[in-house]
N, C-alpha and C positions, 0 to 999 in steps of 0.2 A: 502494500500501499503507498508503503514512505519515498518508493520511484519512480509508482502513476502519477504519485502526488508533484513527485519535486520534474517531474517536465512537463506540467502544468502551466510550472510558474518558474520558465529560467532567471540566465545572471543578465543576459539581453533584455534590459526594460518589459521584466515580468514575462516573455513574450512565450510562447510552448516550443519546446525543447521535438524536435526530428530526427531520423538518420543516428538510431543512441541504442547502442545491444549494449548492454551488463554483464557481467559476470560476474557470483561471489563467490568468491575464494578461501574466506575463512569467515568462518563464525561459531561464537561457543554460549553456552545456555546456561545462567545458575538462578539455581530455588529464591532468591530471594531477590536479586536486582533485574532481572529481564520480565520482561512484557511487552506485550503487543506495541504501545506506544511508545519502548524505549526502543525496540526493531524499525517501530518506523523514524521516528527522529534522528536515529544512528545513518538511515538508509537517503535520509529527507540533505541532512551533514555534510555525506558521499558522494551522492550526486553534485549538491553542491559547488566541493572542492572542484571535483570533475570536470567538471566544465570549465570550468578558470581555467586552469591548466591547458586542458584541452581548446582553447582558442576557439568558441566558437562565435559562427558566421551569424550575420543578417540575413533571413530571407527576405522575398519580395512577391505577391504572384505578378504573372507576366500572361499579357491576353493576346486572344490571339483577334487579331482586328482584320475586321474584309470592309473595306470603304470603295465601293460604288459615286465614280465620280463625271460627269460630262469630263472630257479628256483636257477642255482649257481650265479646268482647276486642278488636275494634276498637279504639277507643278506645287501649287502653298497647299494644296491637302498633305503633298510630301512631305515641305518640310514645317509644315505642323508636326504631321507623327515625329520627326525627328528632333522638334526642336522639346516631344516631351518626352526622349532617349526611346525614342520606340528605334524598329529597327522589320525595311523594308526587303520579307524574301520575298519576295516576286510582284511586277504587275502584267496581267493580259489589258489584251486589248478587243472590244466585241461594239466593235460598226462604231460610235464615234463617245465610249467609256470606255472608262479603263479602270479597271478590276485592280485596287491596293492591298496585296495581301502581305503584315505586317504586325512582328508584337512588340506590347507596351505592356508597359509598367501598368499597373490597374492603380495605384496613387497620383497617374500622371493625368486619365483621363476622367477625374472629375471634368465637366464643364465641358467634353468635350464634343458635344451634341451644339451647342451652343456655339462653339469656336464655327466647326463644317456649319454648319447654315448660313453661318455672315463670313465663311468663308465663297463657297459656292452660290451666295442668293437662294439657298432655300431648296437645294437642285442637287445634292450629296445625301447618300444615305450609306449605314454604316451598320455590323452585325461586329459584338464581338462572344467570346468564349472565350473561360479559366486554358490554361495552355499546358506552365510548366511552374514553378519557382527555380530561383534565381540569384545568388548573391547580390546585395544592396551594394552598390558601391559607396569604397569606403572614403570617401569625403561627405557624403549623404548621411552618413551612418549617426555620428552624432547629431546633428540636426532632430534624428525621428526619435529616437531619446532625451531629449531635452523633452521635445514635444510629447513626448508619455510621460516623463518627469511630470512636467505641469501640469495634468490632468490630471 
């Protein structure tokens, strides 16, 4: 139970911990001093120490984004996706439409619907779905942790 509890609140801003394997290599029991709470607390402290020694990284959700836009707005839409730390995977053309496939951090997509409406005079549409998690760029981690701490 202590291990399960420890991974729910990691050492980086209290965010959950993923991709952890735990091997218990030693343990002992004493009639008087051993209790469920004692084992739980020992596991929590061991996990927290291990997390700190393991050099944890903060992950962020990445979304697959498909944007369908008239070709005349393709450059503006691609530029906006790049400013949002997105990477363009491919661009298809169907008639006079450009279909832009990109991966963008979810944190950068707030306000995206309004932005593309403005950039394309309301003629673009988009869809997104979860893709994967990837490490947050190191230069952004302090601001994220400070923001989390302020809450």
